[in-house]
C-alpha positions as CSV (number, residue, x, y, z in Angstrom):
1,M,-0.1,-0.1,-0.1
2,K,1.2,3.5,-0.7
3,T,0.7,6.8,0.8
4,Y,-0.6,10.0,-1.4
5,R,-1.1,13.7,-0.6
6,I,-3.9,15.3,-2.6
7,S,-4.0,19.1,-2.6
8,F,-7.3,20.7,-3.2
9,L,-6.6,24.2,-5.1
10,N,-8.4,27.1,-6.5
11,E,-7.2,29.6,-8.9
12,L,-7.5,33.2,-8.0
13,T,-6.6,36.5,-9.4
14,N,-4.7,39.2,-7.5
15,D,-5.1,43.0,-7.6
16,S,-2.7,43.4,-10.4
17,G,-4.4,40.5,-12.4
18,H,-1.7,37.8,-11.9
19,V,-3.4,34.4,-11.3
20,F,-2.2,32.3,-8.5
21,H,-3.1,29.0,-7.0
22,C,-4.7,28.9,-3.3
23,C,-4.6,25.7,-1.6
24,Q,-8.1,25.0,0.0
25,R,-7.1,21.9,1.8
26,V,-4.7,19.0,1.9
27,I,-5.5,15.5,2.5
28,D,-3.5,12.4,3.3
29,I,-4.3,9.0,2.1
30,R,-2.1,6.7,4.1
31,R,-3.1,3.4,2.6
32,A,-4.3,2.9,-1.0
33,K,-3.7,0.4,-3.5
34,N,-3.2,2.9,-6.3
35,R,-3.3,6.4,-7.3
36,D,-7.0,6.5,-8.6
37,R,-8.4,5.0,-5.4
38,A,-6.5,7.4,-3.4
39,L,-7.8,10.3,-5.3
40,E,-11.5,9.0,-5.0
41,A,-10.9,8.6,-1.3
42,A,-9.5,12.1,-1.0
43,K,-12.4,13.8,-3.0
44,R,-14.9,12.1,-0.7
45,R,-13.1,13.1,2.4
46,F,-12.8,16.7,1.3
47,A,-16.4,17.0,0.3
48,R,-17.4,15.6,3.7
49,K,-15.1,18.2,5.5
50,E,-16.1,20.9,3.4
51,K,-19.9,20.0,4.0
52,V,-20.4,20.1,0.1
53,A,-22.1,17.5,-2.2
54,H,-19.1,17.5,-4.3
55,W,-15.5,18.3,-4.0
56,S,-15.6,20.6,-7.0
57,H,-18.0,23.1,-5.2
58,H,-15.1,24.1,-3.1
59,A,-12.0,23.6,-5.4
60,G,-11.2,24.0,-9.1
61,S,-8.5,21.4,-9.3
62,F,-6.0,19.1,-7.4
63,E,-2.4,17.8,-7.6
64,I,-1.6,14.4,-6.3
65,E,1.8,13.2,-5.1
66,E,3.2,9.9,-3.7
67,I,5.0,10.4,-0.5
68,D,6.9,8.3,2.0
69,A,4.9,6.7,4.7
70,L,5.2,8.0,8.1
């Protein structure tokens, strides 16, 4: 089993018109068989923590990375 870190992001624009990514929440999935399963678990957890029906209601994108287990 592998550990994955999924960061949920929104794209925002500052006063000068420059676009930047703002992290909404980071979720670690500590035991997943593969990347797809980790992502689906993180999406469900994010939606539950944010109290929304779907993760995309509070984030526009995500980044996923495999990390060393703690």
